[in-house]
All heavy atoms as a GROMACS GRO file, in nm:
protein
  573
    1MET      N    1  -0.786   0.326   0.362
    1MET     CA    2  -0.740   0.201   0.310
    1MET      C    3  -0.850   0.141   0.222
    1MET      O    4  -0.966   0.170   0.238
    1MET     CB    5  -0.706   0.106   0.424
    1MET     CG    6  -0.604   0.161   0.521
    1MET     SD    7  -0.443   0.168   0.443
    1MET     CE    8  -0.341   0.201   0.582
    2ASP      N    9  -0.811   0.055   0.130
    2ASP     CA   10  -0.909  -0.005   0.040
    2ASP      C   11  -0.882  -0.154   0.022
    2ASP      O   12  -0.813  -0.213   0.103
    2ASP     CB   13  -0.912   0.070  -0.093
    2ASP     CG   14  -0.777   0.072  -0.164
    2ASP    OD1   15  -0.703  -0.026  -0.153
    2ASP    OD2   16  -0.746   0.172  -0.229
    3ASP      N   17  -0.936  -0.213  -0.083
    3ASP     CA   18  -0.923  -0.357  -0.103
    3ASP      C   19  -0.792  -0.398  -0.170
    3ASP      O   20  -0.767  -0.516  -0.186
    3ASP     CB   21  -1.040  -0.408  -0.187
    3ASP     CG   22  -1.171  -0.406  -0.111
    3ASP    OD1   23  -1.166  -0.418   0.013
    3ASP    OD2   24  -1.276  -0.390  -0.175
    4ASP      N   25  -0.710  -0.304  -0.210
    4ASP     CA   26  -0.582  -0.334  -0.273
    4ASP      C   27  -0.473  -0.326  -0.167
    4ASP      O   28  -0.421  -0.219  -0.137
    4ASP     CB   29  -0.556  -0.234  -0.386
    4ASP     CG   30  -0.428  -0.264  -0.463
    4ASP    OD1   31  -0.343  -0.341  -0.414
    4ASP    OD2   32  -0.413  -0.209  -0.572
    5TRP      N   33  -0.438  -0.440  -0.109
    5TRP     CA   34  -0.345  -0.440   0.003
    5TRP      C   35  -0.209  -0.385  -0.035
    5TRP      O   36  -0.142  -0.322   0.046
    5TRP     CB   37  -0.334  -0.580   0.065
    5TRP     CG   38  -0.260  -0.682  -0.016
    5TRP    CD1   39  -0.313  -0.768  -0.106
    5TRP    CD2   40  -0.120  -0.706  -0.014
    5TRP    NE1   41  -0.214  -0.846  -0.161
    5TRP    CE2   42  -0.094  -0.810  -0.106
    5TRP    CE3   43  -0.013  -0.651   0.056
    5TRP    CZ2   44   0.034  -0.858  -0.128
    5TRP    CZ3   45   0.115  -0.700   0.034
    5TRP    CH2   46   0.137  -0.802  -0.057
    6GLN      N   47  -0.166  -0.404  -0.158
    6GLN     CA   48  -0.036  -0.353  -0.199
    6GLN      C   49  -0.036  -0.200  -0.203
    6GLN      O   50   0.062  -0.136  -0.164
    6GLN     CB   51   0.005  -0.413  -0.333
    6GLN     CG   52   0.035  -0.562  -0.319
    6GLN     CD   53   0.050  -0.631  -0.452
    6GLN    OE1   54  -0.028  -0.610  -0.544
    6GLN    NE2   55   0.150  -0.716  -0.461
    7MET      N   56  -0.147  -0.142  -0.248
    7MET     CA   57  -0.159   0.005  -0.246
    7MET      C   58  -0.166   0.057  -0.102
    7MET      O   59  -0.109   0.162  -0.072
    7MET     CB   60  -0.282   0.050  -0.325
    7MET     CG   61  -0.267   0.037  -0.476
    7MET     SD   62  -0.130   0.138  -0.541
    7MET     CE   63  -0.186   0.301  -0.500
    8ASP      N   64  -0.235  -0.015  -0.016
    8ASP     CA   65  -0.240   0.024   0.124
    8ASP      C   66  -0.100   0.027   0.184
    8ASP      O   67  -0.063   0.121   0.254
    8ASP     CB   68  -0.329  -0.072   0.204
    8ASP     CG   69  -0.476  -0.057   0.175
    8ASP    OD1   70  -0.517   0.045   0.115
    8ASP    OD2   71  -0.552  -0.147   0.214
    9ALA      N   72  -0.023  -0.076   0.156
    9ALA     CA   73   0.114  -0.082   0.207
    9ALA      C   74   0.198   0.032   0.151
    9ALA      O   75   0.272   0.098   0.225
    9ALA     CB   76   0.178  -0.217   0.173
   10GLU      N   77   0.184   0.058   0.023
   10GLU     CA   78   0.260   0.166  -0.040
   10GLU      C   79   0.223   0.302   0.020
   10GLU      O   80   0.310   0.386   0.041
   10GLU     CB   81   0.236   0.167  -0.192
   10GLU     CG   82   0.323   0.265  -0.267
   10GLU     CD   83   0.472   0.239  -0.251
   10GLU    OE1   84   0.513   0.123  -0.238
   10GLU    OE2   85   0.549   0.337  -0.252
   11ARG      N   86   0.095   0.323   0.050
   11ARG     CA   87   0.054   0.448   0.114
   11ARG      C   88   0.122   0.465   0.250
   11ARG      O   89   0.171   0.574   0.282
   11ARG     CB   90  -0.097   0.452   0.132
   11ARG     CG   91  -0.174   0.481   0.007
   11ARG     CD   92  -0.323   0.493   0.040
   11ARG     NE   93  -0.400   0.474  -0.081
   11ARG     CZ   94  -0.467   0.364  -0.114
   11ARG    NH1   95  -0.472   0.262  -0.031
   11ARG    NH2   96  -0.532   0.356  -0.228
   12LEU      N   97   0.122   0.360   0.329
   12LEU     CA   98   0.187   0.369   0.460
   12LEU      C   99   0.336   0.397   0.447
   12LEU      O  100   0.392   0.476   0.523
   12LEU     CB  101   0.164   0.240   0.540
   12LEU     CG  102   0.028   0.226   0.605
   12LEU    CD1  103   0.011   0.086   0.662
   12LEU    CD2  104   0.011   0.330   0.715
   13ILE      N  105   0.400   0.333   0.352
   13ILE     CA  106   0.542   0.355   0.328
   13ILE      C  107   0.567   0.501   0.290
   13ILE      O  108   0.656   0.567   0.344
   13ILE     CB  109   0.595   0.260   0.219
   13ILE    CG1  110   0.595   0.116   0.272
   13ILE    CG2  111   0.734   0.302   0.171
   13ILE    CD1  112   0.612   0.010   0.165
   14LYS      N  113   0.486   0.554   0.199
   14LYS     CA  114   0.503   0.693   0.155
   14LYS      C  115   0.478   0.792   0.267
   14LYS      O  116   0.550   0.892   0.280
   14LYS     CB  117   0.412   0.722   0.036
   14LYS     CG  118   0.460   0.657  -0.091
   14LYS     CD  119   0.370   0.688  -0.208
   14LYS     CE  120   0.423   0.621  -0.334
   14LYS     NZ  121   0.340   0.651  -0.451
   15VAL      N  122   0.377   0.767   0.348
   15VAL     CA  123   0.350   0.857   0.460
   15VAL      C  124   0.465   0.854   0.559
   15VAL      O  125   0.514   0.957   0.605
   15VAL     CB  126   0.216   0.822   0.530
   15VAL    CG1  127   0.201   0.899   0.661
   15VAL    CG2  128   0.099   0.852   0.437
   16ARG      N  129   0.513   0.734   0.593
   16ARG     CA  130   0.625   0.722   0.686
   16ARG      C  131   0.746   0.797   0.633
   16ARG      O  132   0.815   0.869   0.707
   16ARG     CB  133   0.658   0.574   0.708
   16ARG     CG  134   0.774   0.545   0.800
   16ARG     CD  135   0.742   0.557   0.947
   16ARG     NE  136   0.751   0.693   0.994
   16ARG     CZ  137   0.694   0.738   1.105
   16ARG    NH1  138   0.622   0.660   1.181
   16ARG    NH2  139   0.707   0.862   1.141
   17GLU      N  140   0.774   0.784   0.505
   17GLU     CA  141   0.888   0.854   0.444
   17GLU      C  142   0.866   1.005   0.445
   17GLU      O  143   0.960   1.081   0.472
   17GLU     CB  144   0.910   0.806   0.301
   17GLU     CG  145   0.964   0.664   0.292
   17GLU     CD  146   0.967   0.610   0.150
   17GLU    OE1  147   0.915   0.675   0.057
   17GLU    OE2  148   1.022   0.500   0.132
   18ALA      N  149   0.744   1.049   0.419
   18ALA     CA  150   0.715   1.192   0.410
   18ALA      C  151   0.726   1.262   0.545
   18ALA      O  152   0.777   1.374   0.553
   18ALA     CB  153   0.575   1.215   0.351
   19VAL      N  154   0.680   1.199   0.651
   19VAL     CA  155   0.683   1.265   0.782
   19VAL      C  156   0.812   1.241   0.858
   19VAL      O  157   0.840   1.310   0.955
   19VAL     CB  158   0.561   1.225   0.870
   19VAL    CG1  159   0.432   1.261   0.801
   19VAL    CG2  160   0.565   1.079   0.907
   20GLY      N  161   0.889   1.143   0.814
   20GLY     CA  162   1.015   1.114   0.880
   20GLY      C  163   0.994   1.045   1.014
   20GLY      O  164   0.881   1.014   1.053
   21PRO      N  165   1.103   1.024   1.086
   21PRO     CA  166   1.093   0.957   1.216
   21PRO      C  167   1.025   1.049   1.318
   21PRO      O  168   1.034   1.171   1.309
   21PRO     CB  169   1.237   0.928   1.254
   21PRO     CG  170   1.317   1.029   1.178
   21PRO     CD  171   1.241   1.057   1.052
   22GLY      N  172   0.959   0.990   1.411
   22GLY     CA  173   0.899   1.070   1.518
   22GLY      C  174   0.748   1.066   1.522
   22GLY      O  175   0.691   1.003   1.609
   23PRO      N  176   0.681   1.131   1.426
   23PRO     CA  177   0.535   1.131   1.431
   23PRO      C  178   0.478   0.990   1.419
   23PRO      O  179   0.530   0.907   1.345
   23PRO     CB  180   0.493   1.216   1.310
   23PRO     CG  181   0.613   1.296   1.275
   23PRO     CD  182   0.732   1.213   1.316
   24LEU      N  183   0.371   0.966   1.492
   24LEU     CA  184   0.306   0.836   1.487
   24LEU      C  185   0.226   0.824   1.358
   24LEU      O  186   0.152   0.914   1.320
   24LEU     CB  187   0.212   0.821   1.607
   24LEU     CG  188   0.153   0.684   1.633
   24LEU    CD1  189   0.259   0.577   1.641
   24LEU    CD2  190   0.073   0.688   1.763
   25VAL      N  191   0.245   0.715   1.288
   25VAL     CA  192   0.173   0.688   1.163
   25VAL      C  193   0.085   0.566   1.187
   25VAL      O  194   0.132   0.461   1.232
   25VAL     CB  195   0.270   0.662   1.045
   25VAL    CG1  196   0.195   0.617   0.922
   25VAL    CG2  197   0.351   0.788   1.017
   26TYR      N  198  -0.044   0.581   1.156
   26TYR     CA  199  -0.142   0.474   1.172
   26TYR      C  200  -0.187   0.422   1.037
   26TYR      O  201  -0.207   0.498   0.944
   26TYR     CB  202  -0.270   0.526   1.240
   26TYR     CG  203  -0.258   0.557   1.386
   26TYR    CD1  204  -0.238   0.688   1.428
   26TYR    CD2  205  -0.271   0.458   1.481
   26TYR    CE1  206  -0.231   0.718   1.563
   26TYR    CE2  207  -0.263   0.488   1.616
   26TYR     CZ  208  -0.243   0.618   1.656
   26TYR     OH  209  -0.236   0.648   1.789
   27GLY      N  210  -0.211   0.291   1.031
   27GLY     CA  211  -0.286   0.231   0.922
   27GLY      C  212  -0.425   0.203   0.975
   27GLY      O  213  -0.440   0.122   1.066
   28ASP      N  214  -0.525   0.273   0.925
   28ASP     CA  215  -0.660   0.263   0.982
   28ASP      C  216  -0.761   0.232   0.873
   28ASP      O  217  -0.783   0.312   0.783
   28ASP     CB  218  -0.696   0.394   1.051
   28ASP     CG  219  -0.826   0.387   1.128
   28ASP    OD1  220  -0.890   0.280   1.129
   28ASP    OD2  221  -0.863   0.488   1.188
   29TRP      N  222  -0.823   0.116   0.883
   29TRP     CA  223  -0.928   0.075   0.790
   29TRP      C  224  -1.068   0.100   0.845
   29TRP      O  225  -1.166   0.060   0.786
   29TRP     CB  226  -0.917  -0.074   0.760
   29TRP     CG  227  -0.800  -0.118   0.680
   29TRP    CD1  228  -0.797  -0.134   0.543
   29TRP    CD2  229  -0.671  -0.156   0.725
   29TRP    NE1  230  -0.674  -0.180   0.504
   29TRP    CE2  231  -0.594  -0.194   0.615
   29TRP    CE3  232  -0.612  -0.162   0.851
   29TRP    CZ2  233  -0.463  -0.237   0.624
   29TRP    CZ3  234  -0.481  -0.204   0.861
   29TRP    CH2  235  -0.408  -0.241   0.748
   30ASN      N  236  -1.077   0.159   0.963
   30ASN     CA  237  -1.207   0.182   1.027
   30ASN      C  238  -1.287   0.053   1.038
   30ASN      O  239  -1.405   0.048   1.005
   30ASN     CB  240  -1.287   0.289   0.953
   30ASN     CG  241  -1.223   0.425   0.963
   30ASN    OD1  242  -1.183   0.466   1.071
   30ASN    ND2  243  -1.209   0.492   0.851
   31CYS      N  244  -1.221  -0.052   1.082
   31CYS     CA  245  -1.282  -0.184   1.102
   31CYS      C  246  -1.329  -0.249   0.972
   31CYS      O  247  -1.406  -0.343   0.973
   31CYS     CB  248  -1.398  -0.178   1.200
   31CYS     SG  249  -1.357  -0.114   1.361
   32GLY      N  250  -1.282  -0.201   0.858
   32GLY     CA  251  -1.332  -0.249   0.730
   32GLY      C  252  -1.245  -0.349   0.657
   32GLY      O  253  -1.277  -0.390   0.546
   33SER      N  254  -1.136  -0.390   0.718
   33SER     CA  255  -1.046  -0.483   0.649
   33SER      C  256  -1.075  -0.627   0.690
   33SER      O  257  -1.117  -0.654   0.802
   33SER     CB  258  -0.902  -0.449   0.684
   33SER     OG  259  -0.812  -0.541   0.623
   34SER      N  260  -1.043  -0.715   0.600
   34SER     CA  261  -1.040  -0.856   0.639
   34SER      C  262  -0.909  -0.880   0.712
   34SER      O  263  -0.812  -0.804   0.697
   34SER     CB  264  -1.047  -0.946   0.515
   34SER     OG  265  -0.926  -0.937   0.442
   35ALA      N  266  -0.905  -0.983   0.791
   35ALA     CA  267  -0.781  -1.016   0.862
   35ALA      C  268  -0.669  -1.045   0.762
   35ALA      O  269  -0.556  -1.001   0.781
   35ALA     CB  270  -0.803  -1.135   0.955
   36LEU      N  271  -0.700  -1.115   0.654
   36LEU     CA  272  -0.599  -1.148   0.554
   36LEU      C  273  -0.537  -1.023   0.493
   36LEU      O  274  -0.415  -1.012   0.482
   36LEU     CB  275  -0.658  -1.237   0.445
   36LEU     CG  276  -0.563  -1.275   0.332
   36LEU    CD1  277  -0.441  -1.349   0.384
   36LEU    CD2  278  -0.636  -1.357   0.227
   37THR      N  279  -0.620  -0.928   0.455
   37THR     CA  280  -0.568  -0.803   0.397
   37THR      C  281  -0.482  -0.728   0.496
   37THR      O  282  -0.372  -0.683   0.463
   37THR     CB  283  -0.684  -0.715   0.348
   37THR    OG1  284  -0.751  -0.781   0.242
   37THR    CG2  285  -0.635  -0.579   0.299
   38ALA      N  286  -0.530  -0.715   0.619
   38ALA     CA  287  -0.452  -0.643   0.720
   38ALA      C  288  -0.320  -0.714   0.750
   38ALA      O  289  -0.218  -0.648   0.772
   38ALA     CB  290  -0.536  -0.627   0.847
   39ILE      N  291  -0.320  -0.844   0.751
   39ILE     CA  292  -0.196  -0.920   0.772
   39ILE      C  293  -0.100  -0.897   0.657
   39ILE      O  294   0.020  -0.873   0.680
   39ILE     CB  295  -0.225  -1.070   0.792
   39ILE    CG1  296  -0.292  -1.092   0.928
   39ILE    CG2  297  -0.098  -1.153   0.779
   39ILE    CD1  298  -0.351  -1.231   0.946
   40ARG      N  299  -0.149  -0.900   0.536
   40ARG     CA  300  -0.061  -0.875   0.420
   40ARG      C  301   0.002  -0.737   0.428
   40ARG      O  302   0.123  -0.721   0.407
   40ARG     CB  303  -0.140  -0.890   0.290
   40ARG     CG  304  -0.171  -1.033   0.255
   40ARG     CD  305  -0.258  -1.041   0.132
   40ARG     NE  306  -0.269  -1.178   0.085
   40ARG     CZ  307  -0.361  -1.219   0.000
   40ARG    NH1  308  -0.451  -1.136  -0.048
   40ARG    NH2  309  -0.364  -1.345  -0.037
   41VAL      N  310  -0.079  -0.636   0.456
   41VAL     CA  311  -0.027  -0.500   0.468
   41VAL      C  312   0.072  -0.492   0.584
   41VAL      O  313   0.182  -0.439   0.570
   41VAL     CB  314  -0.140  -0.397   0.487
   41VAL    CG1  315  -0.084  -0.258   0.517
   41VAL    CG2  316  -0.230  -0.392   0.364
   42GLY      N  317   0.032  -0.545   0.699
   42GLY     CA  318   0.118  -0.540   0.816
   42GLY      C  319   0.253  -0.604   0.794
   42GLY      O  320   0.356  -0.550   0.835
   43ARG      N  321   0.254  -0.716   0.729
   43ARG     CA  322   0.382  -0.784   0.701
   43ARG      C  323   0.467  -0.703   0.602
   43ARG      O  324   0.589  -0.700   0.612
   43ARG     CB  325   0.358  -0.924   0.648
   43ARG     CG  326   0.312  -1.018   0.759
   43ARG     CD  327   0.289  -1.157   0.710
   43ARG     NE  328   0.258  -1.247   0.822
   43ARG     CZ  329   0.213  -1.369   0.805
   43ARG    NH1  330   0.194  -1.418   0.683
   43ARG    NH2  331   0.186  -1.444   0.911
   44ALA      N  332   0.401  -0.635   0.508
   44ALA     CA  333   0.474  -0.555   0.409
   44ALA      C  334   0.537  -0.430   0.471
   44ALA      O  335   0.635  -0.378   0.417
   44ALA     CB  336   0.381  -0.516   0.295
   45VAL      N  337   0.481  -0.382   0.583
   45VAL     CA  338   0.533  -0.260   0.645
   45VAL      C  339   0.591  -0.286   0.783
   45VAL      O  340   0.621  -0.192   0.857
   45VAL     CB  341   0.425  -0.150   0.652
   45VAL    CG1  342   0.375  -0.114   0.513
   45VAL    CG2  343   0.310  -0.188   0.744
   46ALA      N  344   0.610  -0.410   0.819
   46ALA     CA  345   0.656  -0.446   0.954
   46ALA      C  346   0.793  -0.385   0.986
   46ALA      O  347   0.825  -0.366   1.103
   46ALA     CB  348   0.660  -0.597   0.971
   47HIS      N  349   0.869  -0.351   0.886
   47HIS     CA  350   1.001  -0.291   0.907
   47HIS      C  351   0.993  -0.143   0.941
   47HIS      O  352   1.092  -0.081   0.976
   47HIS     CB  353   1.088  -0.312   0.783
   47HIS     CG  354   1.037  -0.242   0.661
   47HIS    ND1  355   0.923  -0.283   0.592
   47HIS    CD2  356   1.081  -0.131   0.598
   47HIS    CE1  357   0.901  -0.202   0.491
   47HIS    NE2  358   0.996  -0.109   0.492
   48LEU      N  359   0.874  -0.085   0.928
   48LEU     CA  360   0.855   0.058   0.954
   48LEU      C  361   0.802   0.082   1.094
   48LEU      O  362   0.746  -0.007   1.158
   48LEU     CB  363   0.754   0.116   0.854
   48LEU     CG  364   0.787   0.102   0.707
   48LEU    CD1  365   0.672   0.154   0.624
   48LEU    CD2  366   0.914   0.179   0.675
   49ASP      N  367   0.815   0.205   1.140
   49ASP     CA  368   0.759   0.247   1.267
   49ASP      C  369   0.616   0.294   1.241
   49ASP      O  370   0.591   0.414   1.223
   49ASP     CB  371   0.844   0.358   1.328
   49ASP     CG  372   0.792   0.405   1.462
   49ASP    OD1  373   0.716   0.331   1.527
   49ASP    OD2  374   0.827   0.518   1.501
   50VAL      N  375   0.523   0.199   1.234
   50VAL     CA  376   0.382   0.230   1.212
   50VAL      C  377   0.297   0.149   1.310
   50VAL      O  378   0.343   0.049   1.366
   50VAL     CB  379   0.336   0.199   1.067
   50VAL    CG1  380   0.410   0.286   0.966
   50VAL    CG2  381   0.350   0.053   1.034
   51MET      N  382   0.175   0.193   1.328
   51MET     CA  383   0.081   0.125   1.415
   51MET      C  384  -0.048   0.101   1.336
   51MET      O  385  -0.089   0.185   1.257
   51MET     CB  386   0.049   0.211   1.538
   51MET     CG  387  -0.050   0.147   1.633
   51MET     SD  388  -0.088   0.252   1.776
   51MET     CE  389   0.063   0.239   1.868
   52LEU      N  390  -0.108  -0.014   1.359
   52LEU     CA  391  -0.238  -0.042   1.298
   52LEU      C  392  -0.347   0.001   1.395
   52LEU      O  393  -0.333  -0.013   1.516
   52LEU     CB  394  -0.251  -0.190   1.266
   52LEU     CG  395  -0.145  -0.247   1.172
   52LEU    CD1  396  -0.172  -0.395   1.148
   52LEU    CD2  397  -0.139  -0.170   1.042
   53GLU      N  398  -0.455   0.055   1.340
   53GLU     CA  399  -0.566   0.097   1.424
   53GLU      C  400  -0.690   0.017   1.387
   53GLU      O  401  -0.750   0.038   1.283
   53GLU     CB  402  -0.594   0.247   1.407
   53GLU     CG  403  -0.702   0.294   1.502
   53GLU     CD  404  -0.720   0.445   1.503
   53GLU    OE1  405  -0.636   0.516   1.447
   53GLU    OE2  406  -0.819   0.490   1.560
   54GLN      N  407  -0.723  -0.076   1.472
   54GLN     CA  408  -0.842  -0.161   1.462
   54GLN      C  409  -0.882  -0.189   1.316
   54GLN      O  410  -0.985  -0.144   1.269
   54GLN     CB  411  -0.958  -0.097   1.536
   54GLN     CG  412  -1.068  -0.196   1.565
   54GLN     CD  413  -1.166  -0.143   1.669
   54GLN    OE1  414  -1.148  -0.037   1.727
   54GLN    NE2  415  -1.268  -0.218   1.692
   55PRO      N  416  -0.801  -0.268   1.248
   55PRO     CA  417  -0.828  -0.293   1.107
   55PRO      C  418  -0.953  -0.377   1.081
   55PRO      O  419  -1.016  -0.361   0.977
   55PRO     CB  420  -0.703  -0.367   1.059
   55PRO     CG  421  -0.648  -0.431   1.182
   55PRO     CD  422  -0.680  -0.337   1.293
   56CYS      N  423  -0.989  -0.463   1.173
   56CYS     CA  424  -1.098  -0.558   1.150
   56CYS      C  425  -1.215  -0.531   1.245
   56CYS      O  426  -1.203  -0.461   1.345
   56CYS     CB  427  -1.048  -0.700   1.170
   56CYS     SG  428  -0.903  -0.740   1.069
   57ALA      N  429  -1.326  -0.592   1.214
   57ALA     CA  430  -1.449  -0.568   1.288
   57ALA      C  431  -1.450  -0.630   1.428
   57ALA      O  432  -1.516  -0.578   1.518
   57ALA     CB  433  -1.569  -0.619   1.209
   58THR      N  434  -1.377  -0.738   1.446
   58THR     CA  435  -1.382  -0.805   1.577
   58THR      C  436  -1.247  -0.800   1.647
   58THR      O  437  -1.141  -0.792   1.582
   58THR     CB  438  -1.425  -0.952   1.564
   58THR    OG1  439  -1.321  -1.026   1.500
   58THR    CG2  440  -1.556  -0.965   1.486
   59ILE      N  441  -1.252  -0.809   1.778
   59ILE     CA  442  -1.129  -0.812   1.856
   59ILE      C  443  -1.047  -0.937   1.822
   59ILE      O  444  -0.925  -0.932   1.814
   59ILE     CB  445  -1.160  -0.807   2.007
   59ILE    CG1  446  -1.215  -0.668   2.041
   59ILE    CG2  447  -1.038  -0.840   2.091
   59ILE    CD1  448  -1.264  -0.653   2.182
   60GLU      N  449  -1.115  -1.047   1.797
   60GLU     CA  450  -1.045  -1.172   1.764
   60GLU      C  451  -0.967  -1.158   1.633
   60GLU      O  452  -0.853  -1.203   1.623
   60GLU     CB  453  -1.145  -1.288   1.755
   60GLU     CG  454  -1.210  -1.324   1.886
   60GLU     CD  455  -1.325  -1.232   1.928
   60GLU    OE1  456  -1.376  -1.155   1.843
   60GLU    OE2  457  -1.362  -1.236   2.046
   61GLU      N  458  -1.029  -1.096   1.531
   61GLU     CA  459  -0.960  -1.076   1.404
   61GLU      C  460  -0.841  -0.981   1.423
   61GLU      O  461  -0.733  -1.004   1.368
   61GLU     CB  462  -1.055  -1.019   1.299
   61GLU     CG  463  -1.158  -1.116   1.250
   61GLU     CD  464  -1.258  -1.048   1.158
   61GLU    OE1  465  -1.314  -0.943   1.196
   61GLU    OE2  466  -1.279  -1.100   1.048
   62CYS      N  467  -0.863  -0.874   1.498
   62CYS     CA  468  -0.754  -0.779   1.523
   62CYS      C  469  -0.639  -0.846   1.597
   62CYS      O  470  -0.522  -0.822   1.567
   62CYS     CB  471  -0.806  -0.659   1.602
   62CYS     SG  472  -0.913  -0.549   1.506
   63ALA      N  473  -0.672  -0.932   1.694
   63ALA     CA  474  -0.567  -1.005   1.766
   63ALA      C  475  -0.489  -1.096   1.673
   63ALA      O  476  -0.367  -1.108   1.685
   63ALA     CB  477  -0.629  -1.086   1.880
   64ALA      N  478  -0.558  -1.159   1.579
   64ALA     CA  479  -0.489  -1.245   1.482
   64ALA      C  480  -0.394  -1.164   1.396
   64ALA      O  481  -0.282  -1.208   1.367
   64ALA     CB  482  -0.592  -1.318   1.394
   65VAL      N  483  -0.435  -1.042   1.357
   65VAL     CA  484  -0.349  -0.953   1.278
   65VAL      C  485  -0.228  -0.913   1.361
   65VAL      O  486  -0.114  -0.918   1.314
   65VAL     CB  487  -0.427  -0.829   1.230
   65VAL    CG1  488  -0.334  -0.729   1.163
   65VAL    CG2  489  -0.539  -0.870   1.134
   66ARG      N  490  -0.251  -0.876   1.484
   66ARG     CA  491  -0.142  -0.835   1.574
   66ARG      C  492  -0.042  -0.949   1.591
   66ARG      O  493   0.080  -0.929   1.582
   66ARG     CB  494  -0.200  -0.793   1.709
   66ARG     CG  495  -0.100  -0.776   1.821
   66ARG     CD  496  -0.015  -0.653   1.801
   66ARG     NE  497   0.077  -0.635   1.911
   66ARG     CZ  498   0.202  -0.677   1.913
   66ARG    NH1  499   0.252  -0.742   1.811
   66ARG    NH2  500   0.280  -0.654   2.016
   67ASN      N  501  -0.092  -1.068   1.613
   67ASN     CA  502  -0.005  -1.184   1.632
   67ASN      C  503   0.073  -1.218   1.506
   67ASN      O  504   0.188  -1.261   1.513
   67ASN     CB  505  -0.085  -1.304   1.680
   67ASN     CG  506  -0.138  -1.286   1.820
   67ASN    OD1  507  -0.082  -1.211   1.900
   67ASN    ND2  508  -0.246  -1.354   1.851
   68ALA      N  509   0.011  -1.201   1.391
   68ALA     CA  510   0.076  -1.237   1.264
   68ALA      C  511   0.176  -1.133   1.216
   68ALA      O  512   0.266  -1.166   1.139
   68ALA     CB  513  -0.030  -1.259   1.156
   69THR      N  514   0.159  -1.007   1.259
   69THR     CA  515   0.245  -0.901   1.206
   69THR      C  516   0.349  -0.850   1.306
   69THR      O  517   0.452  -0.797   1.265
   69THR     CB  518   0.162  -0.780   1.160
   69THR    OG1  519   0.097  -0.723   1.274
   69THR    CG2  520   0.061  -0.819   1.054
   70GLY      N  521   0.317  -0.862   1.434
   70GLY     CA  522   0.406  -0.807   1.536
   70GLY      C  523   0.398  -0.656   1.550
   70GLY      O  524   0.472  -0.597   1.628
   71LEU      N  525   0.309  -0.592   1.475
   71LEU     CA  526   0.295  -0.447   1.484
   71LEU      C  527   0.208  -0.407   1.602
   71LEU      O  528   0.114  -0.478   1.638
   71LEU     CB  529   0.232  -0.391   1.356
   71LEU     CG  530   0.318  -0.395   1.231
   71LEU    CD1  531   0.237  -0.357   1.108
   71LEU    CD2  532   0.437  -0.301   1.247
   72PRO      N  533   0.236  -0.291   1.661
   72PRO     CA  534   0.148  -0.242   1.766
   72PRO      C  535   0.010  -0.212   1.706
   72PRO      O  536  -0.002  -0.180   1.588
   72PRO     CB  537   0.215  -0.116   1.816
   72PRO     CG  538   0.311  -0.076   1.710
   72PRO     CD  539   0.345  -0.200   1.633
   73MET      N  540  -0.093  -0.223   1.790
   73MET     CA  541  -0.228  -0.200   1.741
   73MET      C  542  -0.307  -0.122   1.844
   73MET      O  543  -0.302  -0.150   1.964
   73MET     CB  544  -0.299  -0.331   1.713
   73MET     CG  545  -0.437  -0.311   1.652
   73MET     SD  546  -0.516  -0.463   1.603
   73MET     CE  547  -0.404  -0.523   1.480
   74LYS      N  548  -0.382  -0.026   1.794
   74LYS     CA  549  -0.473   0.054   1.877
   74LYS      C  550  -0.614   0.005   1.853
   74LYS      O  551  -0.654  -0.015   1.739
   74LYS     CB  552  -0.461   0.201   1.840
   74LYS     CG  553  -0.553   0.290   1.918
   74LYS     CD  554  -0.542   0.433   1.872
   74LYS     CE  555  -0.641   0.517   1.950
   74LYS     NZ  556  -0.661   0.646   1.892
   75GLN      N  557  -0.688  -0.012   1.961
   75GLN     CA  558  -0.830  -0.049   1.952
   75GLN      C  559  -0.911   0.072   1.999
   75GLN      O  560  -0.882   0.132   2.101
   75GLN     CB  561  -0.860  -0.168   2.043
   75GLN     CG  562  -0.788  -0.295   2.005
   75GLN     CD  563  -0.841  -0.358   1.880
   75GLN    OE1  564  -0.774  -0.362   1.780
   75GLN    NE2  565  -0.962  -0.406   1.885
   76ASP      N  566  -1.014   0.107   1.923
   76ASP     CA  567  -1.102   0.219   1.961
   76ASP      C  568  -1.210   0.170   2.056
   76ASP      O  569  -1.266   0.070   2.041
   76ASP     CB  570  -1.172   0.278   1.839
   76ASP     CG  571  -1.074   0.329   1.734
   76ASP    OD1  572  -0.983   0.404   1.769
   76ASP    OD2  573  -1.092   0.293   1.619
   0.00000   0.00000   0.00000
């Protein structure tokens, strides 16, 4: 993922479409996203079966993303 949240969302959409239903698809910024960016991406893909993987550096920021998007989230 990078600083262009719209491209990040498009990547997740394309991966979900390419693998079809079933396989787990993660959006993973390796703790490098701001909460705002992760929220924007999460809201753009909330209709998909995807999971976010610890997008932000802190648990508090990740919790804010989870609360704002409703997407499942994995913490490492």
